C-alpha positions as CSV (number, residue, x, y, z in Angstrom):
1,M,117.2,148.0,106.5
2,N,115.1,147.0,103.5
3,S,118.2,145.9,101.6
4,L,119.3,143.7,104.5
5,I,115.8,142.0,104.6
6,A,115.9,141.5,100.9
7,A,119.5,140.0,101.1
8,V,118.4,137.6,103.9
9,A,115.3,136.6,101.9
10,F,117.4,136.0,98.8
11,A,120.0,133.9,100.8
12,A,117.2,131.9,102.4
13,T,115.6,131.3,98.9
14,L,119.0,130.3,97.5
15,C,119.5,127.8,100.4
16,L,116.0,126.3,99.9
17,V,116.5,125.9,96.2
18,S,119.9,124.3,96.5
19,A,118.7,122.0,99.2
20,R,115.7,120.5,97.3
21,P,116.1,117.0,95.9
22,Q,117.7,117.1,92.4
23,A,116.1,115.2,89.6
24,Q,118.1,112.1,88.8
25,G,118.2,111.2,85.1
26,N,115.7,113.2,83.3
27,T,116.1,110.9,80.3
28,P,112.7,109.3,79.4
29,I,112.5,105.5,79.7
30,P,111.3,104.0,76.4
31,I,108.4,101.6,76.2
32,I,109.8,98.6,74.2
33,S,106.5,96.8,73.9
34,Y,102.9,97.3,74.8
35,V,99.9,95.0,74.4
36,N,96.3,95.8,75.5
37,E,93.7,93.4,74.1
38,P,90.3,93.6,75.9
39,A,87.4,91.5,74.7
40,V,83.6,91.8,75.1
41,D,83.4,88.3,76.7
42,G,85.5,89.4,79.8
43,T,88.8,88.1,78.6
44,Y,91.8,90.4,78.2
45,K,95.6,90.5,77.8
46,F,97.8,93.3,78.9
47,A,101.6,93.5,78.8
48,F,104.4,96.0,78.6
49,E,108.2,96.1,78.8
50,T,110.3,99.2,79.4
51,G,113.8,100.1,78.4
52,N,115.1,99.8,82.0
53,G,114.1,96.1,82.4
54,I,110.6,96.4,83.9
55,A,108.2,93.8,82.4
56,V,104.5,93.2,83.2
57,Q,102.1,90.7,81.7
58,E,98.5,89.9,82.8
59,Q,95.6,88.0,81.3
60,G,92.2,87.4,82.7
61,Q,88.8,85.9,82.0
62,L,85.3,85.8,83.4
63,K,84.6,82.6,85.3
64,N,81.1,81.2,85.1
65,P,79.7,83.8,82.7
66,G,76.0,84.2,82.7
67,N,75.6,82.8,86.2
68,K,75.2,85.9,88.2
69,D,75.7,84.2,91.6
70,Q,78.9,82.5,90.6
71,E,80.5,85.0,88.1
72,A,84.0,86.0,89.0
73,Q,86.7,87.8,87.2
74,T,90.0,85.8,87.3
75,A,93.4,87.0,86.4
76,Q,97.0,85.8,86.4
77,G,100.2,87.5,85.6
78,Q,103.8,88.2,86.3
79,S,106.0,91.3,86.8
80,S,109.7,91.6,86.9
81,Y,112.4,94.2,87.5
82,T,115.9,94.5,88.8
83,A,116.4,95.7,92.4
84,P,118.9,98.5,93.1
85,D,121.3,95.8,94.4
86,G,121.1,94.0,91.1
87,T,118.8,91.2,92.3
88,P,116.2,90.1,89.7
89,I,112.7,90.4,91.3
90,I,110.1,88.2,89.7
91,T,106.5,88.0,91.1
92,Q,104.0,85.6,89.7
93,W,100.4,85.9,90.9
94,F,96.8,84.9,90.3
95,A,93.6,86.4,91.6
96,D,90.1,85.0,91.7
97,E,87.1,84.8,94.0
98,T,89.4,83.6,96.8
99,G,91.6,86.7,96.6
100,F,95.1,87.8,95.4
101,H,97.8,85.1,95.6
102,P,101.4,86.3,94.8
103,S,104.5,84.2,94.8
104,G,108.2,85.0,94.4
105,A,111.5,84.1,95.9
106,H,111.8,87.6,97.4
107,L,108.5,87.5,99.3
108,P,108.6,86.6,103.0
109,T,107.2,83.2,104.0
110,P,105.8,82.3,107.4
111,P,108.0,80.4,109.8
112,P,107.4,76.6,110.1
113,I,104.7,75.6,112.6
114,P,106.2,74.3,115.8
115,E,105.8,70.5,116.3
116,E,103.7,71.0,119.4
117,I,101.2,73.2,117.6
118,A,101.2,70.8,114.6
119,R,100.3,67.9,117.0
120,A,97.5,70.0,118.6
121,I,96.1,70.9,115.1
122,A,96.2,67.2,114.2
123,T,93.8,66.5,117.1
124,L,91.2,69.1,116.0
125,P,89.4,66.8,113.6
126,K,89.1,64.2,116.4
127,L,87.5,66.8,118.5
128,A,84.9,67.5,115.9
129,E,84.1,63.8,115.5
130,E,83.7,63.2,119.3
131,P,82.2,66.5,120.7
132,A,80.5,64.9,123.6
133,Q,83.6,63.5,125.1
134,Y,85.4,66.9,125.1
135,A,82.5,69.2,125.8
136,P,82.7,71.1,129.0
137,Q,80.4,69.8,131.7
138,P,78.1,72.2,133.5
139,A,79.2,72.8,137.1
140,A,76.9,71.8,139.9
141,Y,75.4,74.9,141.4
142,S,74.2,74.9,145.0
143,P,73.5,78.3,146.5
144,Q,74.6,78.8,150.0
145,P,72.9,81.4,152.2
146,A,75.1,84.4,152.8
147,G,75.7,85.3,156.4
148,G,76.3,88.7,157.7
149,R,77.0,91.9,155.8
150,F,78.4,91.3,152.3
151,G,78.4,87.6,152.7
152,R,80.8,87.5,155.7
153,K,80.1,85.6,158.9
């Protein structure tokens, strides 16, 4: 009985080992170039390129140095690689106190604003200039005595 349990355990282990994902290409990818240049004034440059076509570059600087209320680290850069279908993917971006702003042909873009909505948006500044004309008017309130139980007559 013990040998049967051992054989089943061995077979189960063999199945698990053969079913695990196999490593694809254990060949290391070389780093073709690498740059890392930080500076004490808040500026920096960083870049690398690999043997499989991945390239990244970034540079940044401190905006408004010395002014604690308005200091902001800003950066801009680009990354590129080739998608599995062979499409080159290039992303350019910048980041500052307003946030991260990427751009690239592969990134989705919002659909165009429908004409009706665009016209409505165009009227918004007019509403701000003439608030009294478009402000809701208070309704006249005149209480009526309720008759009977729960306001019914």
